[in-house]
C-alpha positions in Angstrom: 0.0 0.0 0.0 2.9 2.4 0.7 4.0 2.1 -2.9 0.6 3.1 -4.1 0.6 6.2 -1.8 4.1 7.0 -3.0 3.0 6.8 -6.6 0.0 9.0 -5.9 2.3 11.5 -4.2 4.8 11.6 -7.0 2.1 11.9 -9.7 0.3 14.6 -7.7 3.6 16.5 -7.2 4.4 16.3 -10.9 0.9 17.6 -11.8 1.3 20.4 -9.2 4.6 21.5 -10.6 3.2 21.5 -14.1 0.3 23.6 -12.7 2.8 26.2 -11.6 3.6 27.1 -15.2 0.2 26.4 -16.8 -2.8 28.5 -15.7 -5.4 25.8 -16.5 -4.0 23.1 -14.2 -4.4 23.9 -10.5 -1.3 23.7 -8.3 -2.2 23.7 -4.7 -4.8 20.8 -4.7 -2.2 18.6 -6.3 0.4 19.7 -3.7 -2.0 18.9 -0.9 -2.7 15.5 -2.4 1.1 14.9 -2.8 1.7 15.8 0.8 -1.1 13.4 1.9 0.3 10.6 -0.3 3.8 11.2 1.0 2.5 11.3 4.6 1.2 7.7 4.0 4.4 6.5 2.3 7.6 8.5 3.0 8.3 10.6 6.1 11.3 12.0 4.3 9.3 13.2 1.2 6.5 14.5 3.4 8.9 16.6 5.5 10.6 17.8 2.3 7.4 19.0 0.6 5.9 20.7 3.7 9.2 22.5 4.5 9.9 23.5 0.9 10.1 27.3 0.7 7.8 27.6 -2.4 5.6 24.4 -2.1 5.2 24.2 1.6 3.4 27.5 2.6 0.2 26.9 0.6 0.0 23.3 1.9 0.5 24.4 5.5 -2.0 27.3 5.1 -4.6 24.9 3.8 -3.8 22.3 6.5 -3.8 24.8 9.4 -6.6 27.2 8.5 -8.2 26.0 5.3 -6.8 29.2 3.8 -6.2 30.1 0.2 -4.1 33.1 -0.9 -5.9 36.1 -2.4 -3.7 35.8 -5.5 -4.8 32.2 -6.0 -8.4 33.1 -5.5 -8.2 35.8 -8.2 -6.3 33.5 -10.6 -8.7 30.6 -10.2 -11.7 32.9 -10.6 -10.2 34.5 -13.7 -9.5 31.0 -15.2 -13.1 30.0 -14.5 -14.5 33.1 -16.1 -12.2 32.7 -19.1 -13.4 29.0 -19.4 -17.0 30.0 -19.5 -16.4 32.8 -22.0 -14.4 30.5 -24.3 -17.3 28.0 -24.2 -19.7 30.8 -25.0 -17.4 32.0 -27.9 -17.2 28.6 -29.5 -21.0 28.2 -29.3 -21.6 25.4 -26.9 -25.2 24.4 -26.3 -26.9 26.6 -23.7 -27.5 23.6 -21.4 -23.8 22.8 -21.3 -23.0 26.5 -20.7 -25.5 26.5 -17.8 -24.1 23.4 -16.3 -20.5 24.7 -16.6 -21.4 28.2 -15.3 -23.3 26.6 -12.3 -20.3 24.3 -11.5 -17.9 27.2 -11.8 -20.0 29.4 -9.6 -20.2 26.8 -6.9 -16.4 26.3 -7.1 -15.8 30.1 -6.9 -18.2 30.4 -3.9 -16.2 27.7 -2.1 -12.9 29.4 -2.9 -14.0 32.8 -1.9 -15.5 31.6 1.4 -12.1 30.2 2.5 -10.0 32.5 4.7 -7.1 34.4 3.1 -3.7 32.8 3.5 
């Protein structure tokens, strides 16, 4: 089972690092998953990720207070709005747009009700 958790941690870490440079892929949820996977498989990797100067602070802010940075809130909201606008521009069916907009609004509500990191 430890190998499975290690693989989950490594995959989540890779996706989180890719998310740093791509605005569409989220970073912090993958980092949180990586930290969880490492906590179940490798104390050394878990300690490394939570003490890392760039990767650790958002993980710890979420773990301690359920907090998200204002910058991340703005970026995620902007990405969601851009996604809905793109779907509108390419002419997706109104039912798909409504479903997408509803899901994005629920996600934005969740994000904006979290405390600031």
